[in-house]
N, C-alpha and C positions, 0 to 999 in steps of 0.2 A: 612580662605578658601577665594578667591577671590569670586568676584560678577558670573564672567564668568562659574567656575568650582560650584557655587551652581545652576547657570541655566541649566549647563551641569547636574548633580545629580539629579535638576527635571524632565528633558527630560527623563533619563534612568529611573525615577519613576514613568513617564507616559507609557514609552513602557512596564513596567511591570505587572503594573494592567490592560493593555488591554491584553499582553498576558495571564494571569490570566483569563480576563475577557474569551475570544475568547474560550477557553480551558474547560471552567467551563461550558460554555453556549451552548454546543454543546454534551457534555455528565455528567452525574452522577448518582448515585443511590439514590433512593427516602427512605422517613423513613419507610417506608414498605420493603427495602431491596431490592426492583424491579431494574433494568437498564433504569433509561432514555437517549433514545437516539433522540439526534435531528433527524428529517427525512431524512436532507440534508447529513448525515453522517450515516442512519441506515442500506442502502446495504453494504457499505465497511466495518461497522462495526460488520459485519455477518461473514466476514474475520479473523478481528482484535482480536475479540473476544475470538474466539477458537484457535486460534492461543498463544494468553498470557497461557489461562487455559491450552494448552496442555503441560506449562511449572508448573504452579501453582499446577492445580488438578492433571494433568497428570504424567505421566514419556515419555520426546519425546527426548531420545537420545541412538543411534545417531539419527539427527534433521531428522523429516520427518513433509511432510506439512496436519497437522490436516485433510483436508477437502479432501486428497487424497492418504489414507494409501498406503503402501509400498516401493514406491521411495525414494530416497533420497529428500530433502525439496530443492526447485531451488528458494525460496523466502528469500530474505533478513530476518532474522529473531531475530536478537543482540539484537535490540532496543525493542523487545517486549518479550524477554528472561528475560530481564532486570526486565520489570515491572510485569511479572509471578512469578521473585524470590521473589519480593516484596510483592505480594500477599500471597506468598507464607510464609512469612514470618510475617503474620499478617496485614498488610497494606489493607485495603479496596481498588478494584479495580479502582474506582473512582479517589483516591489520588494516589494509584500508577501510573495510565495509566496518569494523570491529572498532574501531579508533574513532572513530567520527559518530560512531553509535555510540560508544562510553559518554564522550564527551558532550554528547546531546541532552541523554538520559539524564547526566551529573547535571548539567546546567537546567535540566527543568527542575530536579529537584533541589540546588539552588533556589531559582526562582522562586517555587512555594514556601521555600523558608524564607528570604528576604521580604515578599509580599505579605505573608502572613505577619513578620517580625514588623513590619510597616505599619502594618494597619491595627495590630493590637500592641502591640511594643513591651511584647512578652516571649521569651525564649521558650517556654515551657507549650504555648500554643502554636509556635512554630514547627518543633519537633515535632507533635500530635498531628501537623496538619501533612510532615514527609512521611509521618508512620500511617495515617490513615490512606493515602495516597498508595503506598506501596502494598498494604495489607487491606483493600477494598473491604468494606463492612457491609457485603450484602448477606442473604440467611441462607447460604448456597450450603451451608454446613447442615442445616435441615436434611436437605437432598442426599449429602454423604453420610447422615445416620439412620437415614431410611432405608439404604443400601447396607451398611455397616452398623449394625445396631451394637451398643454401649455394650462392652464387655472388658474383662482383662485383657483383651487383644485391641483395645482402641486406638493406643499409644502407636505399634506398631504398624494398624491401620493406616494412619495418619502418616506415618512417616514415609511406609511401601506404598504409598498411594502412586500409581502411574498415571490416572485420568482425574479430569477437572469433574466435579459433584454435578455440574448443571452445565450447560453448554450449549442452550438455546440460541437460535431456532435449529441449529445445526443438529442437535440430538433428538429431534423431535420434540421437544419438549416447550412447554410456554410459561416455563419459570425462570430462572435466572438467565440471565443475556450472558453470550460468550465476549462482549467486549468489556467485562468489570474486571479479568485478571490480566496480572503484568503483560501475558501473552501476547496483547497486543503493542506492547512498545519492541518485543523481539520479531515478529513479523512485521510491521510498517516501523521501520528503523525512522524515518523521517518526519513521523510523528512527534518525536520528543523534541526535538528542536524548534520544529514550530507551535507546539505550546509554550517553550521557554521564551521564547520571542512574544508571544500573547503577553505572557505574565510578567516580563519587563514592560512592554506598553503599555498594560494599566498600572502597574509601579509609579512608573514616571508619571502617570497622568494623576495618579492620587496623590503624590508629593506637590504635582502644580495648583490642585482644588488647595493646597494647606498654604501656598503664596499668593499675597497681593498680584504681584505680577501675572499670575497666570502661568499659563505655558509660555514661554518663549518661542520666539522665531526662529531658529537655530534649530533647538528639540522638534519643533513642528513640523520642520522642513528635513532634518532626519530621519520621524519617523512616517512623514509621510513618503518619503524615499526608500526606505526599508519595506514599510507595507505592502509598498506599489509592484514588487517584486514577488508576492507571495503567490500570486495565481499559479506559477511555474513553480513554487516550492510547495506549498497544499494550499488547494483552490478552496476548500472547505475553511481553514483558519482565514482566508482571508474573507471570504464574508463573514465570518466570525468579527474579524477587525473592522470593518466597516458597520456593522450591527452596532457594536460599541460603540463606535465613533458618533454614531448618528443619535444613542440614547444617552451616551453622555452629554452631548451637546444641547440637549432638550431640557436635561435635569443642574447643568452646571454652567450657569451665564458668566461665571469668572476667567473660565478657559475654552469660550466658545471661539474668539477668534482663531486659538492656536490649533482646536478640532478643525473648524473651518478648512484651513490651510491644508492640516495633516490629510485629511480626507481626497481633499481636490487634489494634491499631487498624488498621493497613491491611486487615483482612480485614473488620470492621465497615464500614469505608469502600467495601470494595468490592464486599457482598455486594449492596446494593440494586442497584449497576451490572449487573451479573452477573447478576442475575434480570431486570432490565430488556432486556437486549440477548435473554434467552433460550438456547435449545438449537438447535443447529444442525440442522437437519430434511433434510441431507445425509449419506447413509449413506458410512460412513469404518471401514474395517477399524481400529480401533484401536490392539491390538497386533500390530504387522506388523513382525518385526526384520528390519532390511536391507534393506527395498522398492525402495531407491533403486541396488540392485544387480540384473541378472537372474540370474537362477539364482545365488545367494549361496554359495559356497563360501569355506571360507577364504583361499585365493589369490585368489580374486577380490575378495575384502571387500580385501586388503592391496593388489593393484593398485589398486582404485579410490581408495580412501583415499590412497596415494601419489603416484597423478597428481592428485589435488586438493587434496591438503596437502604436497607436494613434501619438502623433506628438515624441513621442519618435525617432521616425523612422528618423526622421529630426532632433533633440538635441542633439543626442547620437554621429551623425558623424560629427558633428559643435563643440561638447564637443570631439573629438577625434583628431580632427584638431588643437584646438585650445591649447591641450595640449602638455606636451615635451615629446620627443623620451623614457624617461624612463618609462614614464606613460603609453605613448601607448602601447607598450610591454605587458603592463599588460592586456590590451585589447584583443590581439588575440587570447586567451582561449578562451573567454568567445564569440567572433565571430566563432569561428572554430565550438562551440555548437550549434550553429545557422544553419551553412552551415550544419554540420552533419546532423543535426535534419529534414532540409529539403530533404537532399538528399538519406536520409536510413531510413529504418524502421524497428525498430532494435525491435521491439514486434509486436506480431499478434493484439492486441488491438489498434485501431487507432490513439488512443490518447494519447498513454504512452510516445511519443518521448516530451510530455508536462515537464518531468526532465531537457530536455536540451535547451530548449527552456525559461523553469523559471529561472534557474540559468543564462544563457544569458541575459534575460532582468536584473537581480540582477546589471550586472555588466554594462549593456546600461544603465542602470537608474545611476549610478554615473555620468556620463560622460555628460548626460542629465541635470542632478544638475551642474555640472561645466557649461557649456553653459548657464544656465540660472545665476548661479552667475555674469557671464562676463557679461552678456545683463544688468544685474541690474547697472551695473557702468557706465552705458551710460545713464545719466542723465535721465529725465522725460521719454521722449519716451521710453529708455530702461528700466527703470523701467515698464511701464504699459504694454507691449509686456512679460515681465518677469511673471507678475501677471497672464497674460493671459493663458500664457502656464502653470502656476501651475494649474490653473482653471482647464483647458480641461486636464490636467495630472491626475488629481485626482477624477475630476465629478463622472466618471463612477463606480469609488473605492467605494465612498462615497453613491453612490444607493446600491453598490452590498453589504454595508453592513448591510442596515437594514433587505433583508431577512434572516441572518444569527440572527438578534437580535430579529426577528418575528416568526421564527422559533418554530415549535412546538415538541412535545415529542412524540416518540413510547414506550410503555411500553412492558418491556420484563420480564415476572416472571423470577427469580433466585433464588437459594440455595432454602431454607426451602421451599419458595414459589411455588418453580414448584418438586410437588412432584416426577418427573419420573427423572428429572434431579439429586435430592436428593437421590434416589433409586440407580443411577449409581454410583454416589460419593462415596456412604456408602458400596456397595455388589459388584464392579465389579474390579477388579483390574487396574491401574493405565494405562498399558501401551494395553487395550482392543482396539480391533479394532470392530466397529461395523458395521452394516448396517442398515443405517440412515434412519429414515422413515419420516423426511423433508429435504430441501434444507437449510432454511434460519434458523438460530438459535434454531438447531435441542436440544435437550434437552442432546442428547449425546454428542454435539460439547462442548455445554456449562457446562457439567462436564469434559471438558479437554479431552475426549476420540477421538482418531482418528476416523474417517468415510470414507466409501467407496467412497463416493461421494458428496461433499457438493455444494454448486449453482456451477452450470459447466462454468459460466462464469469467476472464481476466479482461478480454476487450468488450463483453456485453457490459459487464459493469461497467466500464470506463464509456460507454457511449456508442459503442461499433456497433452495425450490423450484420453479427456473426451468422445469422441464415443464410443470410446473400453469399457472404465469403465462404461457406460451408459448401453450400453447393457449386461454387465456383473451383471449389477445390475440388471435390467431386468429379465434376464437369473435366477437369484437366488428367485427375488419375485414372478414369474409367474410361477417355477417351477411344475410339479408333479409328479416328477422322485426322488426317495429319493438318490440313489445313484448318480444319475447326480447331484442333489441339494448338498450334501456334500461333492464331490469332488471339484466344484465350491467353494464353502466356506473355504474348507481345502487349497485350491492353493490362496486364496484371504488373508488368514489368521486371516479370520472374528471368531471371538469370540463369538459373541451376533448379533440377528436377532431384529431391533427394529420397528416395523412396526403400520403404523396406519389405522384406517377404518373410515370413507373413507379414502385412501392417499393422501395426497396433491400435489403427485408427478405424472406431466402428462406423458402420453405415456406409462403408468405401470398399469397392473391391477394384484392385488397380490391375490395370491390363496390362501386366509384367511385360507379353510377346509384344504387344506394341510398342513398348519404348525400347525393347532391347532390338529391333527390327529399323525402328528410325531415327534414333537420338544418337548420338556419339556420348559413348560409355567414357568417364572418366577418372572414373576410381570406384572401385569394390572391395568391400570387408566382409572376408568370410568368416570373421570370428561372430558378426550378428548379422549378416546379409544385407549389407547396405550398398545401394547402388547410387551415385551421382553421374546427373548426366546433364550436359552443357546443351541449356536451350537455345542460349542465342545462338553459337552457331549453327547447331541442327537445322531452325529455323530459317537462319538465313542462307542457307544452303535451298532450303525449300523455294524460298521466296526468289531465286533465281529464274523458276519456273516462268511466272508472273511476264516479263517483258518479253518473251516468246511468243504471247499470244498476237502481239502487235506486228509479227514479222510478215506476216503472209503463208508462213511456209504451213505444209499441211500439216494436221492434227498426227497423222502416225510418222512423219518426219521429225516434228517437236518433241513425240515420246519417247523415240529412239535417240536422239540428242541428249533429252534430259536425265534418260535412264543408264544413258552412258558413263555421266559425271557424278548420278545419283544412283548406283546401284540399287541400293533399297528401297527404293522406292516402287511398288508392284504399277502395275497397270489401270486397276481400279480407281486406285489414289489420284492419277495423275487424270485420266478421263474425268474423273468427277471435278480435279479442279478447271482443267481447262475449260469444259461442260459451261460449269457453273460463271464462271468470268463475263 
């Protein structure tokens, strides 16, 4: 093995170790069997774990969003179903999730390396492309030094830092957006795999561009089939694949036939998935140019993107101009993602377009790395400038590593340590639907059961009507009318009612006495005052009242009979039901 090849494999080993550290640092199961979740991923994992558990502990087929029971799922679930399958087979949750996350993130790094190597034929460009990806070159370090002025303590300020210098729009600023740090890949564990596939797709297409025969039929079919399953794997990346196929079709005559076949096959396979997921009911201003910037002007746009892209905004165009015509073709799909992300709001969640910007930046960084390679060739001055650019392109990313390294864990009781969760796992059908007691890490969700409404943000951003669902939840929990309550529960497909006293859900005042009087309690926890009622059996008993209406027996006799078999039903409830039908 040559020295260069040994160095290359050493670099790969470093990338793998870093991938391992990144994923295990943010999620694990401790010796007690409880979940330890880094605080910077804690909120997103409140959606991730219920989705995984719906496949491992529950029965989620046909797939529904476990935090919004009823409608078809509108979230890409394939990656998490694979994790769930591993857990179902006996693999611990942290090993199941982290192993697939590590392999996905490492695959993305390899895809960046080999695509940039194929484009520019220089290992140095490939290494720089990976480094620029890991340490994204925004100008958030300026915000860090605004908060922590340069002093003799600067190094310790960086090493001990626990928060990202800029985390717009969530920190209330309009500076550097939250989606530039590696935190995005620890939160969205499926994203790296989707990006890795996209880059390998681009790599195959680029190699075909250099051949007289173009893209072979076999490769066209394989690419089309794989891309076709992406709506369930990652819908946004599927959209970007189709956009890329269209752009490359227009500008690359020698591979048009192969690209057309890939596009046709992928759309045929993808269409049933898209139809199944349905259309978002959340109103979004689809065409909204530059919505990420407050009061957008030419200068404010330049300022925003200079803060967010750093010197890549200068180096990438230079690399593009220095590149060959065939290399430039590959950059055009990446550039289109940047333009689309700026012009169209593709999700109600403000920062959701980050998927387009992140993928754009991966491509832009390759050309930025190439421009630095060219600078390095210009004697001493060029080398000094190149070193300066590498520093400013990585410094913010280096600072951003330490909030991940220094993050603390939130411990979530799981399995046998969570008596409510364990009861649900052991005593309820896997496809049960719960009225949930809480939003975040609810025991029913941890048990893999579907709930009426988890944390509304998750379902809202996925395109569900959370306002209507919240009103339904409120009406069920505040009801004092058994007939009305049972009709709501039946229509919603609810099997069990899980309530907590006091309730952690704001805006709802639970009628505890109503449930205690009229519903069959099957579980109670003195530890956290959680009670579970069997909605189905309670309402089935109540339904026995209705056939008596046709019997011709007097109201008084009918009520006497029904009260004898349902002693918890009071006279007012019975009279209401008999007289209203």
